[in-house]
TORKOLDREN-582225 format. One record per residue (C-alpha): x, z, y; residue in three letters. Coordinates in pm, whole numbers. Layout:
! residues N
X|Z|Y|ala
...
//
This chain:
! residues 295
-1863|-5304|-3540|met
-1567|-5462|-3716|leu
-1588|-5819|-3833|ser
-1781|-5902|-4145|gly
-2069|-6111|-4274|asn
-2333|-5850|-4206|arg
-2405|-5662|-3882|asn
-2082|-5802|-3742|glu
-2206|-5771|-3385|tyr
-2399|-5446|-3418|ala
-2243|-5111|-3337|asp
-2495|-4918|-3544|asp
-2224|-4668|-3634|tyr
-2193|-4546|-3274|thr
-2570|-4556|-3224|asn
-2619|-4344|-3535|lys
-2359|-4090|-3421|arg
-2524|-4062|-3080|leu
-2860|-4012|-3247|his
-2716|-3711|-3434|glu
-2539|-3568|-3129|leu
-2530|-3688|-2765|pro
-2149|-3705|-2790|phe
-1906|-3892|-3015|phe
-1526|-3909|-3004|ile
-1290|-4136|-3193|lys
-954|-3971|-3133|tyr
-614|-4142|-3115|arg
-688|-4414|-3368|his
-388|-4640|-3428|thr
-389|-4993|-3567|asp
-132|-5271|-3584|ala
-377|-5541|-3695|his
-703|-5469|-3515|phe
-1001|-5696|-3455|his
-1326|-5613|-3281|met
-1622|-5839|-3214|asn
-1832|-5839|-2902|phe
-2082|-5555|-2930|his
-2294|-5307|-2738|ser
-2442|-4965|-2801|his
-2629|-4679|-2644|arg
-2476|-4438|-2397|gly
-2169|-4452|-2177|tyr
-1818|-4510|-2305|glu
-1477|-4388|-2189|leu
-1196|-4595|-2338|phe
-846|-4442|-2314|phe
-546|-4653|-2417|leu
-243|-4445|-2514|his
-16|-4728|-2630|glu
-49|-5100|-2672|gly
-135|-5405|-2466|ser
-394|-5680|-2452|gly
-728|-5743|-2283|asn
-1054|-5551|-2262|tyr
-1362|-5763|-2198|ile
-1635|-5558|-2034|asn
-1958|-5702|-1901|gly
-1797|-6042|-1845|gly
-1489|-5900|-1671|tyr
-1144|-5906|-1831|ile
-916|-5603|-1790|his
-555|-5661|-1900|pro
-419|-5327|-2025|phe
-70|-5200|-2100|gln
-75|-4829|-2182|gly
-214|-4523|-1998|asn
-531|-4714|-1909|asp
-886|-4587|-1873|leu
-1187|-4820|-1878|ile
-1551|-4722|-1814|leu
-1830|-4902|-2002|ile
-2200|-4874|-1926|glu
-2463|-4843|-2194|gly
-2583|-5168|-2356|lys
-2302|-5357|-2183|gln
-2137|-5631|-2388|ile
-1771|-5549|-2447|his
-1479|-5576|-2687|lys
-1108|-5504|-2716|thr
-856|-5783|-2778|ala
-519|-5609|-2829|pro
-190|-5792|-2869|thr
-163|-5885|-3235|ala
97|-5712|-3449|gly
167|-5427|-3205|lys
67|-5062|-3229|arg
-264|-5003|-3060|phe
-361|-4638|-3009|thr
-676|-4537|-2825|arg
-932|-4263|-2783|thr
-1295|-4361|-2733|val
-1567|-4125|-2611|ile
-1936|-4216|-2621|asn
-2194|-3989|-2464|phe
-2554|-3969|-2351|leu
-2645|-3819|-2011|pro
-2867|-3549|-2163|glu
-2550|-3368|-2270|ser
-2460|-3307|-1904|leu
-2568|-3066|-1634|asn
-2741|-3205|-1320|pro
-2425|-3201|-1107|glu
-2224|-3391|-1365|thr
-2502|-3647|-1400|lys
-2447|-3727|-1032|lys
-2081|-3799|-1109|leu
-2190|-4036|-1385|val
-2415|-4222|-1143|ile
-2121|-4263|-903|asp
-1885|-4379|-1177|leu
-2119|-4605|-1372|phe
-2375|-4704|-1109|gly
-2493|-5062|-1075|gln
-2327|-5099|-734|lys
-1986|-5034|-886|arg
-1779|-5350|-906|lys
-1641|-5441|-1247|ala
-1281|-5413|-1133|glu
-1346|-5052|-1031|his
-1409|-4954|-1392|ser
-1039|-4989|-1480|his
-782|-4720|-1395|phe
-412|-4688|-1466|val
-324|-4321|-1513|leu
9|-4182|-1404|cys
196|-3975|-1663|glu
85|-3646|-1506|lys
-285|-3735|-1506|lys
-262|-3890|-1850|his
-113|-3563|-1983|ala
-391|-3355|-1824|arg
-663|-3581|-1961|ile
-491|-3591|-2299|tyr
-514|-3210|-2313|ala
-889|-3227|-2248|leu
-934|-3495|-2514|leu
-743|-3278|-2760|asp
-976|-2982|-2696|gln
-1286|-3197|-2717|met
-1179|-3344|-3049|tyr
-1106|-2998|-3190|ala
-1452|-2875|-3089|glu
-1615|-3187|-3231|tyr
-1436|-3160|-3565|glu
-1457|-2781|-3620|leu
-1815|-2744|-3492|arg
-1800|-2370|-3451|gln
-2082|-2172|-3292|thr
-2152|-2303|-2942|gly
-1945|-2621|-2989|phe
-2208|-2843|-2825|glu
-2206|-2630|-2510|gln
-1825|-2626|-2508|met
-1810|-3006|-2544|ile
-2051|-3034|-2252|gly
-1823|-2816|-2039|ile
-1511|-3013|-2135|leu
-1684|-3346|-2080|leu
-1795|-3231|-1734|ser
-1435|-3137|-1651|arg
-1315|-3474|-1778|leu
-1570|-3664|-1569|leu
-1481|-3456|-1263|glu
-1115|-3553|-1307|asp
-1207|-3919|-1345|ile
-1432|-3898|-1038|his
-1142|-3759|-834|arg
-914|-4034|-955|ile
-1176|-4295|-869|arg
-1271|-4172|-523|phe
-976|-3960|-403|ser
-639|-4048|-548|asp
-711|-4349|-764|arg
-413|-4550|-872|arg
-548|-4906|-882|pro
-488|-5123|-1183|ala
-207|-5359|-1091|asp
-271|-5731|-1084|asn
-182|-5804|-1445|arg
-434|-6084|-1467|ala
-268|-6420|-1424|gly
-438|-6748|-1348|gly
-541|-6803|-1710|asp
-714|-6464|-1736|ile
-889|-6526|-1405|ser
-1014|-6857|-1540|leu
-1146|-6700|-1861|val
-1319|-6436|-1652|his
-1500|-6714|-1461|gln
-1597|-6882|-1789|ile
-1736|-6558|-1935|ile
-1921|-6485|-1613|asp
-2079|-6831|-1625|tyr
-2173|-6809|-1993|leu
-2321|-6461|-1946|ser
-2569|-6611|-1700|ser
-2627|-6948|-1868|his
-2614|-6860|-2240|tyr
-2969|-6987|-2296|ala
-2881|-7337|-2178|glu
-2765|-7616|-2409|asp
-2408|-7652|-2284|ile
-2149|-7846|-2483|thr
-1780|-7756|-2483|leu
-1710|-8084|-2310|glu
-1952|-8003|-2028|glu
-1820|-7650|-1996|leu
-1460|-7769|-1983|ala
-1548|-8027|-1720|lys
-1697|-7756|-1498|met
-1361|-7580|-1491|phe
-1145|-7894|-1475|tyr
-973|-7840|-1809|ile
-986|-8008|-2150|thr
-1211|-7875|-2429|pro
-902|-7806|-2641|tyr
-738|-7601|-2365|tyr
-1066|-7419|-2299|leu
-1098|-7312|-2665|cys
-732|-7214|-2689|arg
-744|-7015|-2364|leu
-1066|-6834|-2450|phe
-948|-6742|-2799|lys
-614|-6614|-2670|lys
-775|-6395|-2402|ala
-1071|-6258|-2598|thr
-983|-6295|-2965|gly
-1311|-6485|-3014|glu
-1430|-6845|-2990|thr
-1661|-6970|-2717|val
-1925|-7050|-2978|thr
-1922|-6696|-3120|arg
-1946|-6545|-2772|phe
-2253|-6756|-2691|ile
-2409|-6674|-3028|ala
-2355|-6301|-2980|tyr
-2490|-6307|-2625|thr
-2805|-6483|-2745|arg
-2857|-6245|-3036|ile
-2789|-5945|-2812|his
-3062|-6056|-2571|gln
-3298|-6138|-2857|ala
-3258|-5783|-2991|lys
-3349|-5639|-2652|gln
-3657|-5862|-2628|asp
-3767|-5776|-2981|leu
-3754|-5404|-2910|val
-3860|-5379|-2547|phe
-4107|-5666|-2496|thr
-4421|-5796|-2664|asp
-4308|-6157|-2653|leu
-4365|-6348|-2975|ser
-4063|-6424|-3188|ile
-4098|-6795|-3117|ser
-4103|-6721|-2743|glu
-3789|-6508|-2777|ile
-3625|-6783|-2980|cys
-3674|-7032|-2697|ala
-3599|-6777|-2426|arg
-3248|-6700|-2557|val
-3152|-7063|-2618|gly
-3230|-7140|-2982|phe
-3416|-7469|-2998|gly
-3495|-7435|-3367|asn
-3700|-7139|-3495|tyr
-3563|-7157|-3850|ser
-3205|-7172|-3724|tyr
-3267|-6871|-3500|phe
-3392|-6672|-3798|gly
-3091|-6775|-4006|leu
-2835|-6683|-3739|val
-3013|-6357|-3660|phe
-3013|-6253|-4025|lys
-2645|-6340|-4060|gln
-2566|-6112|-3766|his
-2808|-5825|-3829|glu
-2873|-5833|-4204|gly
-3248|-5867|-4147|met
-3496|-6113|-3999|thr
-3617|-6086|-3636|pro
-3955|-5965|-3766|lys
-3790|-5693|-3976|glu
-3570|-5591|-3683|tyr
-3870|-5557|-3453|arg
-4062|-5354|-3711|lys
-3765|-5118|-3759|lys
-3669|-5061|-3394|tyr
-3981|-5132|-3185|lys
-4053|-4839|-2950|arg
-3749|-4657|-3082|ser
-3479|-4514|-2858|val
-3286|-4778|-2651|pro
-2973|-4927|-2805|met
//
């Protein structure tokens, strides 16, 4: 998931963990110099920020965060964190699959992560009291996950259900809305990401894109990089590869059809870029993952 020459956009680590168990927790990790690429993975994600600031890009929506934040991410949704450089960044991340939950809790998940939920409703700012209560649950969940004593999977399921019930109450009963931290620049980047997420397969130059939003190409690149930590070109490339991976696994389209469908005009170039990102050719990827569990 971290940057590198191979698999730089794949979160195979999380997918592998969720294949072993339907629950994975990365607990209170702290970095001062952190970089994450756009990525996606199986299952739902709960992202808790304990300290730090920056932006979280989730499904084309930008959430500015500043401590005591909670962000909900759906499975296979493109997302990344872009924290403020040089500052402590401490977070807990929980990934889970619905089969780990009882029927009643699954209903809560549908309410929280359902398609009708607006993107801005996936961001919560927790008051100190609620943050402390949730922190206590996270602490217990991490202990169960690490120690793995008899019955730990059942206990994690119980604790996760309690956590989701608390989040559901915050969302639908006493939710403290995220304040309007997004200024005009962030709002503009959100519009750009939203546009690119729908038009990634088109041949759009930076000049044309900048003209659509009445800014210069230089300002567009600078603004996008500052808000997301990535370049416009890399975002488009990832979005195309992400869609190509879905088509390779879940459709019977030929590789040349997928190449054209996601916006690569040259078959050889598509194969080169895909291999740079995934460490294998599109044909090898399809052979490995076709009819396997969803990403």
